[in-house]
C-alpha positions in Angstrom: 35.7 -7.2 63.5 32.7 -9.2 62.7 31.4 -9.3 59.3 28.8 -6.5 58.6 26.2 -5.9 56.1 28.5 -3.9 54.0 31.2 -6.7 53.5 28.7 -8.5 51.2 28.7 -8.0 47.4 25.9 -6.0 46.0 24.4 -8.7 43.6 25.2 -12.2 42.3 27.3 -12.9 39.5 25.7 -12.2 36.1 22.4 -11.2 37.7 23.1 -7.6 36.6 23.5 -8.2 33.1 20.5 -10.2 32.7 18.4 -7.4 34.6 20.3 -4.7 32.3 18.8 -6.6 29.0 15.6 -6.5 30.7 15.7 -2.7 31.4 17.1 -1.7 27.9 14.6 -4.0 26.2 11.5 -2.4 28.0 13.1 1.1 27.4 13.0 0.0 23.8 9.5 -1.1 23.9 8.3 2.2 25.5 10.3 4.2 22.7 8.4 2.1 20.0 5.2 2.5 21.7 5.9 6.6 21.7 6.6 6.5 18.6 3.9 4.8 17.1 1.0 6.1 19.1 0.3 9.2 17.2 0.0 7.4 14.1 -2.4 5.0 15.4 -4.3 7.6 16.9 -4.4 9.2 13.6 -5.4 6.4 12.1 -8.5 5.3 14.5 -9.4 8.9 14.1 -9.6 8.7 10.4 -11.7 5.6 10.8 -14.0 7.0 12.9 -14.5 9.9 10.0 -15.1 7.2 7.6 -17.7 5.5 9.6 -19.4 9.0 10.2 -19.3 9.7 6.4 -20.4 6.2 5.7 -23.5 6.6 8.0 -24.5 10.0 6.8 -23.9 9.3 3.1 -26.3 6.1 3.2 -29.0 8.3 4.8 -28.7 11.5 2.3 -30.4 12.1 -0.6 -27.6 13.4 -2.2 -24.6 11.2 -0.7 -21.6 12.7 -3.3 -20.2 14.7 -0.5 -20.1 12.1 2.3 -19.0 9.5 0.0 -16.0 11.2 -1.4 -15.2 12.2 2.2 -15.6 8.3 3.4 -13.1 7.7 0.5 -10.9 10.5 1.6 -10.7 8.9 5.2 -10.7 5.3 4.3 -7.3 6.4 2.4 -5.8 8.1 5.5 -7.0 5.2 7.9 -5.4 2.8 5.4 -2.0 5.0 5.0 -1.8 5.2 8.9 -2.9 1.8 10.1 -2.1 -0.9 7.7 -1.1 -3.3 8.2 -3.3 -3.2 11.5 -7.3 -4.7 11.1 -8.1 -1.1 11.6 -7.0 0.2 8.1 -8.9 -3.0 6.1 -11.9 -2.0 8.3 -11.9 1.5 6.9 -11.7 -0.1 3.5 -14.8 -2.5 3.9 -16.9 0.4 5.5 -16.0 2.8 2.3 -16.5 0.0 -0.3 -19.8 -1.1 1.3 -21.1 2.5 1.3 -20.3 2.8 -2.3 -22.3 -0.3 -3.1 -25.1 1.3 -1.3 -25.2 4.6 -3.2 -24.0 3.6 -6.6 -27.7 3.5 -7.8 -28.1 7.1 -6.8 -24.7 8.7 -7.4 -22.8 6.2 -9.6 -20.1 8.9 -10.1 -19.4 9.4 -6.5 -19.2 5.5 -6.2 -16.5 5.1 -8.7 -14.6 8.1 -7.3 -14.5 6.1 -4.0 -13.7 3.0 -5.2 -10.8 4.4 -7.3 -9.4 6.1 -4.4 -9.4 3.5 -2.0 -8.2 1.0 -4.7 -5.0 3.4 -5.3 -4.7 3.4 -1.6 -4.6 -0.2 -1.5 -2.5 -1.0 -4.4 0.2 1.7 -3.0 0.0 -0.6 0.4 0.0 -3.8 -1.3 3.3 -2.7 -3.0 4.9 -3.0 0.2 6.0 -6.4 1.5 5.0 -5.8 5.4 2.3 -2.9 5.0 0.2 -5.0 2.6 -0.3 -7.9 4.9 -4.2 -8.8 5.1 -5.3 -6.5 2.5 -5.6 -8.9 -0.4 -9.1 -9.5 -0.2 -10.3 -6.2 0.2 -8.0 -4.8 -2.9 -9.5 -7.5 -4.7 -13.0 -6.4 -3.7 -12.2 -2.6 -4.7 -10.8 -4.0 -8.1 -14.0 -5.9 -8.7 -15.9 -3.0 -7.7 -14.1 -0.5 -9.8 -14.4 -2.5 -12.8 -18.0 -3.6 -12.4 -18.7 0.4 -12.0 -16.6 1.6 -15.3 -18.2 -0.8 -17.7 -21.4 0.7 -19.4 -24.5 0.1 -18.0 -25.7 -1.4 -21.6 -23.3 -3.9 -21.2 -24.5 -5.0 -17.5 -28.1 -5.0 -18.8 -27.1 -7.2 -21.4 -25.2 -9.3 -19.3 -28.3 -9.3 -16.8 -30.7 -10.5 -19.7 -28.9 -13.6 -20.6 
């Protein structure tokens, strides 16, 4: 009886372990992506709302509502996206809006600075999620402190 194709081994020894490990790794990666996708999508949506309210607030005569909404959505984006760059971008967009409208609505700008600063401090307390947020957190602290000092003190400093 001649050797037939059914007499050969199914696979080379040791090859099935490597192939099994590769399949398990790919399955783990797929599960990780499926678990994180909704959170990332939520964060990207919050970033889009932050941009929208920043654009509306900069153009509005009474920017208060848009400034508060930009602060809310920036905090949401930070919570969902940190340590990804989108979270820091949302914070920068909101802080820039605060600087643009501070002359027209100082209370709204202070609310924005405070809310964004609080979200940044919560995230910076986490070792992993706080990565890359140091400069934006420092800027938020600076803007909050500058907005809370009385205007007479700022005028005195400017006249020196």
